[in-house]
N, CA, C and O of each residue as an XYZ file, in Angstrom:
772
protein
N     -49.408     -4.324    -36.122
C     -50.764     -4.019    -35.660
C     -50.695     -2.811    -34.742
O     -49.934     -2.814    -33.775
N     -51.480     -1.775    -35.031
C     -51.479     -0.567    -34.224
C     -52.258     -0.729    -32.941
O     -52.979     -1.709    -32.751
N     -52.103      0.259    -32.047
C     -52.783      0.184    -30.745
C     -54.292      0.103    -30.902
O     -54.947     -0.651    -30.181
N     -54.858      0.871    -31.838
C     -56.310      0.875    -32.026
C     -56.789     -0.514    -32.452
O     -57.805     -1.007    -31.964
N     -56.033     -1.143    -33.380
C     -56.430     -2.464    -33.859
C     -56.258     -3.522    -32.773
O     -57.104     -4.403    -32.616
N     -55.142     -3.432    -32.012
C     -54.896     -4.401    -30.952
C     -55.982     -4.364    -29.886
O     -56.294     -5.385    -29.273
N     -56.555     -3.187    -29.668
C     -57.507     -3.066    -28.581
C     -58.934     -3.396    -28.997
O     -59.845     -3.292    -28.177
N     -59.153     -3.789    -30.240
C     -60.476     -4.238    -30.647
C     -60.668     -5.672    -30.184
O     -59.712     -6.361    -29.828
N     -61.897     -6.100    -30.195
C     -62.204     -7.474    -29.821
C     -61.457     -8.454    -30.729
O     -60.793     -9.373    -30.249
N     -61.573     -8.250    -32.042
C     -60.924     -9.165    -32.983
C     -59.408     -9.073    -32.901
O     -58.716    -10.074    -33.088
N     -58.880     -7.877    -32.622
C     -57.443     -7.726    -32.449
C     -56.934     -8.503    -31.242
O     -55.869     -9.119    -31.289
N     -57.707     -8.466    -30.165
C     -57.342     -9.225    -28.965
C     -57.354    -10.718    -29.255
O     -56.424    -11.430    -28.877
N     -58.406    -11.201    -29.926
C     -58.459    -12.628    -30.276
C     -57.297    -13.021    -31.171
O     -56.719    -14.095    -31.004
N     -56.954    -12.161    -32.117
C     -55.841    -12.440    -33.018
C     -54.523    -12.543    -32.247
O     -53.708    -13.425    -32.518
N     -54.320    -11.646    -31.295
C     -53.106    -11.667    -30.470
C     -53.051    -12.955    -29.650
O     -51.993    -13.572    -29.525
N     -54.184    -13.352    -29.098
C     -54.260    -14.595    -28.322
C     -53.919    -15.791    -29.201
O     -53.126    -16.649    -28.813
N     -54.520    -15.844    -30.385
C     -54.280    -16.982    -31.277
C     -52.833    -17.056    -31.739
O     -52.278    -18.146    -31.875
N     -52.216    -15.898    -31.982
C     -50.791    -15.899    -32.342
C     -49.961    -16.478    -31.200
O     -49.055    -17.280    -31.427
N     -50.277    -16.067    -29.968
C     -49.540    -16.584    -28.817
C     -49.721    -18.096    -28.687
O     -48.752    -18.828    -28.485
N     -50.955    -18.554    -28.804
C     -51.221    -19.986    -28.650
C     -50.556    -20.821    -29.743
O     -50.324    -22.015    -29.552
N     -50.249    -20.207    -30.884
C     -49.597    -20.915    -31.984
C     -48.088    -21.027    -31.842
O     -47.447    -21.735    -32.619
N     -47.511    -20.343    -30.866
C     -46.056    -20.392    -30.673
C     -45.698    -21.728    -30.026
O     -46.291    -22.106    -29.016
N     -44.735    -22.441    -30.601
C     -44.352    -23.743    -30.020
C     -43.830    -23.597    -28.593
O     -43.175    -22.613    -28.248
N     -44.131    -24.581    -27.794
C     -43.713    -24.617    -26.391
C     -42.193    -24.542    -26.264
O     -41.673    -24.022    -25.277
N     -41.485    -25.061    -27.262
C     -40.021    -25.094    -27.203
C     -39.386    -23.722    -27.448
O     -38.227    -23.509    -27.093
N     -40.119    -22.808    -28.041
C     -39.583    -21.475    -28.331
C     -39.950    -20.518    -27.198
O     -40.857    -19.695    -27.329
N     -39.243    -20.640    -26.105
C     -39.577    -19.933    -24.880
C     -39.485    -18.409    -25.012
O     -40.332    -17.691    -24.482
N     -38.466    -17.914    -25.713
C     -38.329    -16.458    -25.848
C     -39.480    -15.863    -26.645
O     -40.015    -14.819    -26.269
N     -39.872    -16.511    -27.746
C     -41.010    -16.024    -28.532
C     -42.299    -16.149    -27.735
O     -43.159    -15.270    -27.793
N     -42.431    -17.243    -26.991
C     -43.626    -17.436    -26.169
C     -43.725    -16.343    -25.115
O     -44.811    -15.835    -24.838
N     -42.591    -15.984    -24.530
C     -42.587    -14.929    -23.527
C     -43.013    -13.601    -24.147
O     -43.840    -12.886    -23.581
N     -42.450    -13.274    -25.306
C     -42.821    -12.024    -25.993
C     -44.307    -12.047    -26.362
O     -44.994    -11.036    -26.216
N     -44.803    -13.182    -26.833
C     -46.220    -13.310    -27.172
C     -47.113    -13.198    -25.955
O     -48.214    -12.654    -26.037
N     -46.649    -13.707    -24.830
C     -47.425    -13.628    -23.588
C     -47.545    -12.182    -23.124
O     -48.610    -11.751    -22.682
N     -46.450    -11.439    -23.225
C     -46.470    -10.021    -22.842
C     -47.426     -9.258    -23.759
O     -48.206     -8.430    -23.289
N     -47.369     -9.533    -25.063
C     -48.259     -8.874    -26.020
C     -49.722     -9.206    -25.723
O     -50.589     -8.336    -25.811
N     -49.990    -10.450    -25.375
C     -51.355    -10.876    -25.052
C     -51.860    -10.180    -23.798
O     -52.996     -9.708    -23.756
N     -51.020    -10.121    -22.785
C     -51.377     -9.447    -21.545
C     -51.663     -7.967    -21.798
O     -52.648     -7.424    -21.297
N     -50.798     -7.320    -22.579
C     -50.994     -5.904    -22.904
C     -52.293     -5.687    -23.676
O     -53.026     -4.736    -23.405
N     -52.577     -6.564    -24.634
C     -53.792     -6.428    -25.438
C     -55.039     -6.612    -24.570
O     -56.022     -5.889    -24.733
N     -54.999     -7.571    -23.656
C     -56.144     -7.800    -22.757
C     -56.362     -6.586    -21.853
O     -57.497     -6.151    -21.653
N     -55.281     -6.047    -21.313
C     -55.395     -4.867    -20.444
C     -55.887     -3.649    -21.221
O     -56.704     -2.879    -20.717
N     -55.397     -3.476    -22.434
C     -55.835     -2.353    -23.263
C     -57.315     -2.470    -23.576
O     -58.055     -1.492    -23.471
N     -57.751     -3.663    -23.960
C     -59.178     -3.865    -24.250
C     -60.019     -3.538    -23.017
O     -61.031     -2.844    -23.109
N     -59.596     -4.037    -21.886
C     -60.320     -3.821    -20.635
C     -60.397     -2.333    -20.291
O     -61.435     -1.853    -19.834
N     -59.313     -1.613    -20.507
C     -59.245     -0.209    -20.101
C     -59.781      0.781    -21.125
O     -59.913      1.964    -20.813
N     -60.092      0.337    -22.326
C     -60.538      1.270    -23.360
C     -61.950      0.984    -23.859
O     -62.416      1.641    -24.790
N     -62.630      0.026    -23.263
C     -63.978     -0.300    -23.720
C     -64.970     -0.200    -22.576
O     -64.667     -0.536    -21.431
N     -66.153      0.268    -22.912
C     -67.229      0.364    -21.942
C     -67.907     -0.997    -21.862
O     -68.637     -1.387    -22.774
N     -67.671     -1.703    -20.795
C     -68.221     -3.042    -20.598
C     -69.272     -2.994    -19.503
O     -69.223     -2.144    -18.613
N     -70.234     -3.926    -19.577
C     -71.192     -3.968    -18.468
C     -70.456     -4.514    -17.238
O     -69.380     -5.100    -17.358
N     -71.042     -4.315    -16.070
C     -70.360     -4.610    -14.799
C     -69.941     -6.072    -14.705
O     -68.842     -6.373    -14.238
N     -70.804     -6.980    -15.143
C     -70.488     -8.412    -15.046
C     -69.299     -8.767    -15.936
O     -68.385     -9.469    -15.504
N     -69.312     -8.280    -17.188
C     -68.199     -8.553    -18.102
C     -66.912     -7.917    -17.600
O     -65.848     -8.532    -17.659
N     -67.007     -6.678    -17.102
C     -65.820     -5.986    -16.596
C     -65.204     -6.757    -15.426
O     -63.987     -6.928    -15.360
N     -66.046     -7.216    -14.514
C     -65.530     -7.953    -13.355
C     -64.851     -9.252    -13.785
O     -63.740     -9.555    -13.349
N     -65.526    -10.015    -14.644
C     -64.961    -11.296    -15.077
C     -63.677    -11.074    -15.883
O     -62.682    -11.767    -15.670
N     -63.699    -10.124    -16.795
C     -62.524     -9.848    -17.605
C     -61.378     -9.318    -16.744
O     -60.216     -9.625    -17.009
N     -61.690     -8.532    -15.725
C     -60.656     -8.034    -14.803
C     -59.985     -9.187    -14.062
O     -58.765     -9.201    -13.898
N     -60.786    -10.152    -13.618
C     -60.229    -11.326    -12.933
C     -59.331    -12.134    -13.866
O     -58.240    -12.557    -13.484
N     -59.807    -12.344    -15.100
C     -59.001    -13.087    -16.070
C     -57.709    -12.350    -16.399
O     -56.650    -12.968    -16.505
N     -57.793    -11.037    -16.561
C     -56.600    -10.242    -16.867
C     -55.615    -10.265    -15.704
O     -54.406    -10.340    -15.921
N     -56.117    -10.201    -14.476
C     -55.228    -10.248    -13.303
C     -54.510    -11.596    -13.220
O     -53.311    -11.651    -12.946
N     -55.247    -12.673    -13.456
C     -54.620    -14.004    -13.451
C     -53.586    -14.119    -14.564
O     -52.504    -14.673    -14.369
N     -53.933    -13.590    -15.730
C     -53.008    -13.617    -16.861
C     -51.755    -12.805    -16.539
O     -50.643    -13.258    -16.811
N     -51.917    -11.616    -15.966
C     -50.767    -10.781    -15.615
C     -49.858    -11.490    -14.619
O     -48.634    -11.424    -14.736
N     -50.448    -12.163    -13.645
C     -49.648    -12.896    -12.653
C     -48.882    -14.041    -13.318
O     -47.719    -14.287    -12.995
N     -49.536    -14.736    -14.242
C     -48.877    -15.843    -14.949
C     -47.739    -15.323    -15.831
O     -46.689    -15.957    -15.929
N     -47.948    -14.177    -16.468
C     -46.890    -13.577    -17.297
C     -45.715    -13.176    -16.408
O     -44.561    -13.368    -16.790
N     -45.991    -12.627    -15.239
C     -44.915    -12.234    -14.314
C     -44.103    -13.456    -13.881
O     -42.875    -13.396    -13.810
N     -44.801    -14.578    -13.589
C     -44.072    -15.804    -13.215
C     -43.192    -16.292    -14.359
O     -42.039    -16.667    -14.149
N     -43.747    -16.283    -15.578
C     -42.950    -16.718    -16.732
C     -41.768    -15.776    -16.943
O     -40.664    -16.231    -17.239
N     -41.983    -14.487    -16.796
C     -40.892    -13.522    -16.964
C     -39.758    -13.811    -15.994
O     -38.586    -13.784    -16.371
N     -40.108    -14.088    -14.750
C     -39.078    -14.400    -13.756
C     -38.339    -15.688    -14.118
O     -37.121    -15.779    -13.965
N     -39.077    -16.667    -14.594
C     -38.434    -17.929    -14.997
C     -37.500    -17.717    -16.181
O     -36.427    -18.318    -16.239
N     -37.896    -16.871    -17.123
C     -37.048    -16.593    -18.285
C     -35.775    -15.878    -17.842
O     -34.692    -16.174    -18.346
N     -35.897    -14.940    -16.905
C     -34.716    -14.259    -16.370
C     -33.805    -15.268    -15.675
O     -32.592    -15.256    -15.888
N     -34.377    -16.136    -14.850
C     -33.578    -17.144    -14.140
C     -32.894    -18.099    -15.112
O     -31.766    -18.535    -14.880
N     -33.583    -18.417    -16.194
C     -33.048    -19.361    -17.184
C     -31.800    -18.803    -17.856
O     -30.943    -19.570    -18.296
N     -31.686    -17.497    -17.940
C     -30.533    -16.875    -18.606
C     -29.271    -16.932    -17.746
O     -28.176    -16.636    -18.225
N     -29.425    -17.308    -16.488
C     -28.258    -17.421    -15.606
C     -27.591    -18.774    -15.829
O     -28.253    -19.808    -15.917
N     -26.272    -18.740    -15.918
C     -25.523    -19.994    -16.041
C     -25.386    -20.620    -14.663
O     -25.384    -19.930    -13.643
N     -25.275    -21.921    -14.658
C     -25.050    -22.579    -13.385
C     -25.640    -23.972    -13.340
O     -26.196    -24.475    -14.317
N     -25.502    -24.576    -12.175
C     -25.946    -25.958    -11.984
C     -27.458    -26.088    -12.029
O     -27.976    -27.179    -12.267
N     -28.176    -24.990    -11.803
C     -29.639    -25.056    -11.764
C     -30.296    -24.790    -13.129
O     -31.518    -24.666    -13.214
N     -29.497    -24.702    -14.182
C     -30.011    -24.391    -15.512
C     -31.145    -25.336    -15.927
O     -32.171    -24.874    -16.427
N     -30.986    -26.606    -15.736
C     -32.024    -27.584    -16.125
C     -33.292    -27.383    -15.302
O     -34.401    -27.508    -15.820
N     -33.124    -27.069    -14.013
C     -34.291    -26.810    -13.163
C     -35.036    -25.556    -13.620
O     -36.266    -25.541    -13.671
N     -34.276    -24.495    -13.955
C     -34.914    -23.267    -14.429
C     -35.680    -23.526    -15.728
O     -36.759    -22.972    -15.940
N     -35.123    -24.358    -16.580
C     -35.797    -24.690    -17.843
C     -37.114    -25.406    -17.561
O     -38.127    -25.111    -18.195
N     -37.107    -26.340    -16.619
C     -38.355    -27.046    -16.256
C     -39.373    -26.077    -15.651
O     -40.560    -26.143    -15.971
N     -38.909    -25.176    -14.775
C     -39.820    -24.189    -14.180
C     -40.432    -23.290    -15.259
O     -41.624    -22.984    -15.233
N     -39.586    -22.876    -16.205
C     -40.076    -22.010    -17.272
C     -41.119    -22.741    -18.116
O     -42.145    -22.159    -18.467
N     -40.873    -23.990    -18.440
C     -41.846    -24.765    -19.224
C     -43.152    -24.952    -18.440
O     -44.242    -24.868    -19.006
N     -43.027    -25.204    -17.146
C     -44.214    -25.336    -16.293
C     -45.003    -24.025    -16.251
O     -46.230    -24.024    -16.348
N     -44.283    -22.916    -16.106
C     -44.948    -21.604    -16.075
C     -45.620    -21.291    -17.412
O     -46.691    -20.685    -17.444
N     -44.998    -21.700    -18.503
C     -45.589    -21.475    -19.817
C     -46.882    -22.291    -19.979
O     -47.859    -21.798    -20.544
N     -46.886    -23.516    -19.492
C     -48.102    -24.349    -19.562
C     -49.221    -23.702    -18.757
O     -50.357    -23.628    -19.225
N     -48.913    -23.238    -17.561
C     -49.921    -22.561    -16.729
C     -50.421    -21.284    -17.399
O     -51.613    -20.979    -17.368
N     -49.502    -20.549    -18.000
C     -49.868    -19.321    -18.698
C     -50.812    -19.625    -19.862
O     -51.799    -18.918    -20.063
N     -50.512    -20.667    -20.622
C     -51.392    -21.028    -21.744
C     -52.787    -21.392    -21.246
O     -53.783    -21.107    -21.911
N     -52.855    -22.025    -20.073
C     -54.170    -22.312    -19.486
C     -54.936    -21.021    -19.194
O     -56.140    -20.941    -19.439
N     -54.237    -20.012    -18.670
C     -54.869    -18.711    -18.392
C     -55.352    -18.056    -19.687
O     -56.449    -17.502    -19.745
N     -54.513    -18.130    -20.721
C     -54.876    -17.526    -22.000
C     -56.068    -18.265    -22.620
O     -56.954    -17.636    -23.200
N     -56.091    -19.581    -22.500
C     -57.229    -20.355    -23.014
C     -58.520    -20.001    -22.276
O     -59.589    -19.940    -22.883
N     -58.419    -19.770    -20.977
C     -59.605    -19.356    -20.210
C     -60.094    -17.996    -20.687
O     -61.299    -17.784    -20.821
N     -59.174    -17.075    -20.944
C     -59.541    -15.762    -21.467
C     -60.193    -15.908    -22.835
O     -61.223    -15.288    -23.100
N     -59.606    -16.716    -23.698
C     -60.151    -16.910    -25.049
C     -61.560    -17.507    -24.973
O     -62.461    -17.082    -25.697
N     -61.737    -18.475    -24.109
C     -63.055    -19.102    -23.955
C     -64.103    -18.069    -23.528
O     -65.213    -18.055    -24.060
N     -63.757    -17.215    -22.578
C     -64.680    -16.169    -22.138
C     -65.008    -15.219    -23.291
O     -66.166    -14.853    -23.489
N     -63.991    -14.825    -24.044
C     -64.208    -13.908    -25.160
C     -65.126    -14.515    -26.213
O     -66.036    -13.851    -26.709
N     -64.887    -15.768    -26.550
C     -65.692    -16.431    -27.581
C     -67.132    -16.620    -27.107
O     -68.073    -16.402    -27.870
N     -67.302    -17.021    -25.852
C     -68.655    -17.229    -25.315
C     -69.455    -15.930    -25.256
O     -70.682    -15.959    -25.355
N     -68.785    -14.803    -25.098
C     -69.459    -13.507    -24.950
C     -69.158    -12.569    -26.114
O     -69.245    -11.348    -25.978
N     -68.806    -13.144    -27.249
C     -68.349    -12.357    -28.398
C     -69.352    -11.295    -28.828
O     -68.973    -10.149    -29.070
N     -70.601    -11.656    -28.923
C     -71.589    -10.709    -29.436
C     -71.638     -9.452    -28.557
O     -71.608     -8.328    -29.059
N     -71.714     -9.662    -27.258
C     -71.809     -8.535    -26.327
C     -70.496     -7.738    -26.285
O     -70.517     -6.507    -26.244
N     -69.367     -8.435    -26.295
C     -68.076     -7.750    -26.189
C     -67.727     -6.981    -27.458
O     -67.066     -5.944    -27.397
N     -68.169     -7.486    -28.607
C     -67.926     -6.759    -29.861
C     -68.674     -5.434    -29.876
O     -68.258     -4.487    -30.544
N     -69.778     -5.367    -29.139
C     -70.582     -4.151    -29.112
C     -70.105     -3.143    -28.068
O     -70.635     -2.035    -27.985
N     -69.108     -3.525    -27.273
C     -68.590     -2.601    -26.263
C     -68.075     -1.354    -26.958
O     -67.404     -1.430    -27.987
N     -68.396     -0.220    -26.389
C     -68.002      1.042    -27.022
C     -66.577      1.424    -26.651
O     -66.129      1.229    -25.522
N     -65.883      1.974    -27.639
C     -64.513      2.477    -27.475
C     -64.577      3.835    -26.793
O     -65.322      4.710    -27.234
N     -63.812      4.025    -25.730
C     -63.795      5.304    -25.021
C     -62.807      6.261    -25.656
O     -61.733      5.866    -26.108
N     -63.188      7.515    -25.680
C     -62.298      8.553    -26.187
C     -62.111      9.567    -25.069
O     -63.068      9.936    -24.388
N     -60.892     10.008    -24.884
C     -60.581     10.856    -23.743
C     -60.817     12.331    -23.939
O     -60.010     13.136    -23.473
N     -61.894     12.731    -24.612
C     -62.210     14.146    -24.664
C     -63.700     14.329    -24.512
O     -64.488     13.426    -24.793
N     -64.081     15.530    -24.055
C     -65.495     15.850    -23.888
C     -65.999     16.492    -25.171
O     -65.265     17.204    -25.856
N     -67.258     16.229    -25.484
C     -67.840     16.832    -26.685
C     -67.813     18.343    -26.622
O     -67.622     19.001    -27.645
N     -68.001     18.903    -25.444
C     -68.039     20.360    -25.328
C     -66.680     20.984    -25.612
O     -66.602     22.180    -25.895
N     -65.608     20.201    -25.542
C     -64.268     20.704    -25.803
C     -63.848     20.538    -27.258
O     -62.744     20.940    -27.626
N     -64.702     19.957    -28.088
C     -64.345     19.667    -29.458
C     -64.628     20.871    -30.346
O     -65.710     21.455    -30.295
N     -63.656     21.229    -31.149
C     -63.870     22.232    -32.182
C     -64.368     21.459    -33.396
O     -63.579     20.913    -34.167
N     -65.680     21.421    -33.553
C     -66.286     20.574    -34.569
C     -65.859     20.992    -35.976
O     -65.647     20.137    -36.837
N     -65.731     22.287    -36.214
C     -65.293     22.740    -37.540
C     -63.909     22.183    -37.867
O     -63.684     21.666    -38.962
N     -62.990     22.291    -36.918
C     -61.632     21.788    -37.136
C     -61.642     20.265    -37.315
O     -60.950     19.738    -38.186
N     -62.423     19.563    -36.495
C     -62.523     18.114    -36.610
C     -63.024     17.715    -37.996
O     -62.472     16.810    -38.620
N     -64.071     18.390    -38.477
C     -64.620     18.071    -39.793
C     -63.620     18.378    -40.902
O     -63.527     17.635    -41.879
N     -62.876     19.467    -40.756
C     -61.865     19.793    -41.765
C     -60.759     18.736    -41.786
O     -60.282     18.358    -42.856
N     -60.354     18.262    -40.612
C     -59.329     17.215    -40.552
C     -59.847     15.917    -41.165
O     -59.121     15.240    -41.893
N     -61.103     15.569    -40.874
C     -61.691     14.366    -41.462
C     -61.741     14.484    -42.982
O     -61.453     13.524    -43.696
N     -62.106     15.662    -43.471
C     -62.157     15.892    -44.918
C     -60.756     15.789    -45.522
O     -60.572     15.140    -46.552
N     -59.767     16.426    -44.889
C     -58.393     16.392    -45.403
C     -57.836     14.973    -45.459
O     -57.055     14.640    -46.350
N     -58.241     14.141    -44.503
C     -57.765     12.754    -44.455
C     -58.577     11.824    -45.347
O     -58.262     10.641    -45.472
N     -59.626     12.367    -45.968
C     -60.464     11.539    -46.836
C     -61.429     10.650    -46.078
O     -61.986      9.713    -46.648
N     -61.635     10.935    -44.785
C     -62.524     10.106    -43.964
C     -63.988     10.433    -44.211
O     -64.859      9.597    -43.972
N     -64.266     11.639    -44.687
C     -65.626     11.995    -45.081
C     -65.562     12.618    -46.471
O     -64.565     13.230    -46.854
N     -66.638     12.448    -47.206
C     -66.688     12.975    -48.555
C     -66.944     14.470    -48.566
O     -67.342     15.062    -47.563
N     -66.704     15.064    -49.728
C     -66.883     16.501    -49.900
C     -68.332     16.905    -49.616
O     -68.578     17.923    -48.969
N     -69.280     16.114    -50.095
C     -70.699     16.437    -49.907
C     -71.060     16.435    -48.417
O     -71.754     17.332    -47.939
N     -70.587     15.428    -47.698
C     -70.862     15.348    -46.264
C     -70.252     16.543    -45.548
O     -70.874     17.132    -44.665
N     -69.035     16.897    -45.932
C     -68.360     18.041    -45.316
C     -69.164     19.320    -45.544
O     -69.371     20.101    -44.615
N     -69.618     19.533    -46.788
C     -70.392     20.731    -47.114
C     -71.684     20.761    -46.301
O     -72.067     21.810    -45.784
N     -72.359     19.610    -46.187
C     -73.604     19.563    -45.416
C     -73.362     19.906    -43.951
O     -74.120     20.676    -43.362
N     -72.319     19.346    -43.364
C     -72.002     19.651    -41.965
C     -71.662     21.133    -41.790
O     -72.170     21.791    -40.882
N     -70.801     21.648    -42.663
C     -70.374     23.041    -42.532
C     -71.559     23.990    -42.739
O     -71.660     25.019    -42.072
N     -72.439     23.642    -43.655
C     -73.622     24.470    -43.873
C     -74.513     24.458    -42.637
O     -75.066     25.491    -42.256
N     -74.652     23.303    -42.017
C     -75.452     23.188    -40.800
C     -74.849     24.044    -39.688
O     -75.564     24.747    -38.974
N     -73.530     23.974    -39.551
C     -72.853     24.721    -38.488
C     -72.904     26.231    -38.719
O     -72.809     27.009    -37.770
N     -73.052     26.643    -39.976
C     -73.038     28.062    -40.309
C     -74.391     28.732    -40.175
O     -74.463     29.961    -40.201
N     -75.450     27.981    -40.035
C     -76.783     28.585    -39.929
C     -76.835     29.551    -38.750
O     -76.299     29.276    -37.677
N     -77.475     30.660    -38.967
C     -77.598     31.684    -37.922
C     -78.350     31.112    -36.724
O     -79.388     30.470    -36.881
N     -77.829     31.348    -35.552
C     -78.495     30.928    -34.326
C     -78.379     29.445    -34.021
O     -78.904     28.982    -33.009
N     -77.703     28.696    -34.875
C     -77.583     27.258    -34.649
C     -76.397     26.984    -33.716
O     -75.276     27.425    -33.972
N     -76.652     26.280    -32.679
C     -75.575     25.910    -31.769
C     -75.336     24.411    -31.881
O     -76.168     23.614    -31.447
N     -74.197     24.024    -32.464
C     -73.912     22.597    -32.596
C     -73.714     21.953    -31.233
O     -73.991     20.766    -31.060
N     -73.234     22.733    -30.257
C     -73.081     22.160    -28.913
C     -74.445     21.803    -28.335
O     -74.610     20.749    -27.719
N     -75.416     22.681    -28.534
C     -76.768     22.404    -28.047
C     -77.350     21.215    -28.813
O     -78.002     20.350    -28.229
N     -77.110     21.182    -30.110
C     -77.634     20.084    -30.925
C     -77.012     18.748    -30.504
O     -77.704     17.731    -30.471
N     -75.723     18.742    -30.185
C     -75.081     17.495    -29.773
C     -75.603     17.000    -28.430
O     -75.612     15.797    -28.168
N     -76.036     17.924    -27.584
C     -76.568     17.506    -26.287
C     -77.956     16.901    -26.424
O     -78.425     16.195    -25.532
N     -78.622     17.188    -27.569
C     -79.907     16.557    -27.854
C     -79.622     15.093    -28.183
O     -78.894     14.791    -29.128
N     -80.199     14.197    -27.401
C     -79.913     12.769    -27.509
C     -80.104     12.241    -28.935
O     -79.275     11.470    -29.418
N     -81.174     12.640    -29.607
C     -81.459     12.148    -30.955
C     -80.365     12.569    -31.932
O     -79.889     11.750    -32.718
N     -79.968     13.830    -31.889
C     -78.917     14.316    -32.781
C     -77.602     13.610    -32.490
O     -76.903     13.174    -33.405
N     -77.278     13.503    -31.223
C     -76.024     12.865    -30.832
C     -75.973     11.413    -31.299
O     -74.945     10.954    -31.796
N     -77.076     10.695    -31.140
C     -77.091      9.295    -31.567
C     -76.937      9.181    -33.078
O     -76.269      8.269    -33.565
N     -77.549     10.099    -33.821
C     -77.404     10.084    -35.283
C     -75.950     10.307    -35.689
O     -75.479      9.736    -36.672
N     -75.252     11.129    -34.938
C     -73.852     11.409    -35.233
C     -72.914     10.352    -34.653
O     -71.713     10.385    -34.924
N     -73.439      9.417    -33.861
C     -72.614      8.349    -33.314
C     -72.016      8.647    -31.971
O     -71.100      7.949    -31.535
N     -72.511      9.677    -31.293
C     -72.004     10.021    -29.966
C     -73.033      9.654    -28.915
O     -74.221      9.525    -29.213
N     -72.574      9.489    -27.690
C     -73.481      9.391    -26.561
C     -73.572     10.801    -25.993
O     -72.564     11.385    -25.593
N     -74.755     11.329    -25.962
C     -74.940     12.717    -25.537
C     -74.412     12.946    -24.130
O     -74.681     12.176    -23.208
N     -73.645     14.038    -23.988
C     -73.180     14.467    -22.678
C     -72.166     13.544    -22.040
O     -71.878     13.702    -20.854
N     -71.606     12.583    -22.769
C     -70.643     11.674    -22.152
C     -69.291     11.847    -22.792
O     -69.123     12.667    -23.695
N     -68.327     11.079    -22.331
C     -66.973     11.132    -22.861
C     -66.759     10.047    -23.884
O     -65.613      9.803    -24.260
N     -67.785      9.385    -24.355
C     -67.575      8.269    -25.249
C     -68.006      8.573    -26.656
O     -68.925      9.357    -26.895
N     -67.346      7.957    -27.553
C     -67.684      8.048    -28.954
C     -68.331      6.745    -29.351
O     -67.977      5.704    -28.798
N     -69.245      6.753    -30.264
C     -70.011      5.575    -30.599
C     -69.330      4.619    -31.548
O     -70.014      3.820    -32.187
N     -68.018      4.660    -31.672
C     -67.354      3.679    -32.512
C     -67.469      2.326    -31.863
O     -67.392      2.205    -30.641
N     -67.649      1.324    -32.664
C     -67.719     -0.036    -32.133
C     -66.354     -0.444    -31.655
O     -65.351     -0.075    -32.265
N     -66.289     -1.208    -30.561
C     -65.017     -1.663    -30.027
C     -64.415     -2.800    -30.793
O     -63.293     -3.177    -30.452
N     -65.008     -3.371    -31.755
C     -64.347     -4.437    -32.479
C     -65.185     -5.129    -33.415
O     -64.728     -6.054    -34.086
């Protein structure tokens, strides 16, 4: 699963469900799954435009999850040490894994309860519209097969009209919305999941 897919709403849920499906007895796999879940939650949080209430709640859940993953990581490290405390470290690790699963279940519950709103969160892109070479972008989209030949010709013809400024047109809210951009912002109108 690529970074773009992992950071979608459905990608995050899928990562959570994979983690929850790992048997409690398989501590190393559970640890790896917990790290992946934590990373996916943080990526979703940091790459999507969420309303203030969702951002705050998701930030709290992610912080609790990160702390639980850190505790489990320490227990897994301790468990790898030989010695008289091996059985105790194993119990601590199992206890930390149970607590971690509780954190992940709380995150999953929040995601499911707010699925409609969170699926609509917009994916952020780290460039400004004014910095985009639209001709080059359209040519790359055409070369990759992301847009058809007819669409490419229509866009290029529009851009070639005398006196037409695509930058000015993109700043017009109506044009920008038709193209899937938020006018004057750093965000692209792709759905977050």
